[in-house]
N, C-alpha and C positions, 0 to 999 in steps of 0.2 A: 337443524338448528338442534348444536344438542345444550342441554338443560342442568345444570345442577339443581338441582329442590333439598333445601335442606330445612325441616318442617318433625318435629319429635314427637305429635299424634298421631300414630300411625293409620287411624281412619282415614282421616284428613289425607295422609300423604298416600295410601295409598290408590284413595279417590280419586286425587287429583295427577299424578303418575299417571294410568291408567286414561283419564281423559284427555291430559296432554297429548300420551303417543298415541290416538284416536286421533287426534289433532296434526300426525305428523311430525312430529318433536320424537328428538333422543331426548331417553329422559332418565339421568342417575339420582338416587335420594339418601340421603344420611341424615344423622336422625339428631345429632349433640356436635356442642363447638369442638371437639379433638377431631372427630371424623371430620368434618366442614376442612379447617384447620392441614390437616395431610391431605386429603382430597384435591384442596386448591393449590397446597404445593405441587403437587405433582401432574396432576391433569389440568386440561384447556376445554374451556367451555365458552359457549358464544354468550351467557344469558346463566348468573344464579336468582333461584328464586330463595329469598331467605327471612325466616322464621325469629324474628328477635329472641321470645320464650322458649329458651333450649339451655338441657342440663349441660352442664359440664364434659361430660364424656367420659372415658377411659385415655389413658396414655398419661405424659408426663403435667398434665395443667391436672388429670384428679388423684397425682401422690404428690404433690407437690405444696408443703404445708402454707406456702407463702402467697400461692394463686391464689387469684381474688375470684370470692366465690361468686359474687355476682356480675362473672362472666354471663357473657347469653351473644346472640345473634349480631351485637353493637360491637363487640371483641370481632369476630369473623370478619367484619366488614371492615375496621378501623387495622385491621392488621393487611387485611387487600390493599387497601390504600397506603399502609407505612410503608409498603415494597412495592410496590408503583405498580399494582395490580390494575387494570382496568377495564378489567369484565363488568360489560354492565349489571347490576344488580335492582333489582326489586325487591324490597320488604312486602313479605305478606304478615300481615300481624292483629291480630285483637285489640291494641291497646290501639288508642283513637282520639286520644286528647292532642291535644293544636302543638304543646311544646311537646309531647316523644313521636310526635309528626318531623319538628323543626330539628330535632338529636338524630334520627333518623337521614335525615336529607343533610343536617349538618357534617355528619359521618360519611360521607361520601355515598349513601344513596342516589339510584337514579329516578325513582320516583318508590311511589307509599302508598299499600291497598290495603284495606280495611277489613278484616273477616268480618261476618262469612259477608264473601263478593259473587258475583256470576262469573263463571266460566268467562262468556263473553266480552266482560269487562277485563279478563285480564289478558285473555289473548291483546285483546288492541291496546293494551296498556304496552307487552310484549312487543308488541310491530312499533309502534311510538317511540320507543326504548331503541330499538333493532336502528331505525332510520336517523334519530340524532346520532346512536353511536357512531355511524356507516356515512355522518354528512348528508346524508340524503332529504331533500326538504320533501320532495313530492311520495304519493304512498307506494305507486306501482314500480314495479323491478323489472325493466324490459332493455334487447339489445336489437335491434334489427326489427324485423316486422316481429319479434317473438313477447311481447307481454304476460306476466305474473301482476295479479292484483292478491296480494299478504293476506287481506278482509276477505275477498269470497272464496279465498284457493282456487282461482277458475284462470285456466291461461290462454291468450288466442294468438294464432298465429294468420298476419294479414288481417287482421277485426273479426278471425275465425275461430271460432270456440274450440277447444283440442282437449280431449280427456286422458287426465292422465290419473295414474296412480297415487297414492301418499308417499310413496317412500321415492316415484317419478319425479313426483312435487319439491321431496327436500332433496335431490339431487339437483335438481332444474336454480333452486330457490338459492341454493350455495354455489350454486359457478353464478347468477344471475347480481347479485349481491353484490361480486365483487369481478365485476368484466374484467379482463384481460389474468387475475393474479389465478396462476396456476397450482391445483387442487391437487394435489396425491391421491392414491387411491385410500390412504391408510386416513388423509384427513376426512373424505367424505364418508366414511364408515363410523370416522367417530361423528358425523353427524346426521347418523342415520338409524346404530344402535345403541341403545343403551348400556347398562350390566345383565347381564344373563340371558341379554336375548342371542339367539344362537348366528352367526355371521356364516354366510354361505360364499365359497374360497371366488367363489367365479359371478356373485352377486351386485359388485360396480359396473363390470362388462355388460350385462343386461341389461340396468336401468339403462344407461349410457349407450346402450342397442333399443332400447324401446324408445328412449327421447328421440335419435338420430331419426328413426322412422317416421316418426310423426312431427319433428317440428325440420327436416331438411338433415341431409346425409353431414355436411359441409357447418353445420349449427355450432355444435360441440368439435374444437380439435381437442388432440395429445399429441404430447409427447413423450414417445417411446418411454418406460422404464421411467419415465419421470409423475404424468398426471396430465388432469385432462383443463381445458379453461376456454371459455368463448371470447370474442375481438381477440386482442396483440397480448401473446403471452408474454407474464413476466413473473418472476417467482415468490410466492409469499411463503412469510419464512410459519417456523414449528409453530 
């Protein structure tokens, strides 16, 4: 799963990015309003973690005398929703007043978590938001004899545990979240790697090969030159 972290505090940002990557997420990080707006306008993410207390940053917003000097994370959030960007957003902030929470949720946030928070709670909220966004009521992801529990990162085949690497889990989770969706190599790479991480040319093929070896040669199908899927294939939008 590919996340965009929008956080201006360097210590918090570096720590959170490192921790989330250890959990198997691909995490990109920006630190101001302008960078967040530019990134969200040009790239696709599965979920956004958005701080509210952000500086305006560079670009036109910083040089425009008419720009709102109070622009912050809510500016980013409202802009997303105004252009019909429905990417799930979890607000991360030290603003813990009830009025602030209401303002964030009414502006289009899917959830709101107050700093400081435990990583386990953030992971649970990410899973809950993604379940709601995908229309799934149950926590487990499954297809056929394969089941993945996102909370424990455990995979079973016919009820028996299967040991997978973090990147194998990320590929499997992407496929199980949308059974039948045809995911291209580039779409899977987006879910595996953040900015600055080296992408090996055959990485996706290697992970698919390992998953087939562990879960069954026919579990993951592919359309040559197009992508991979589980179930009955159907094209997914870019």
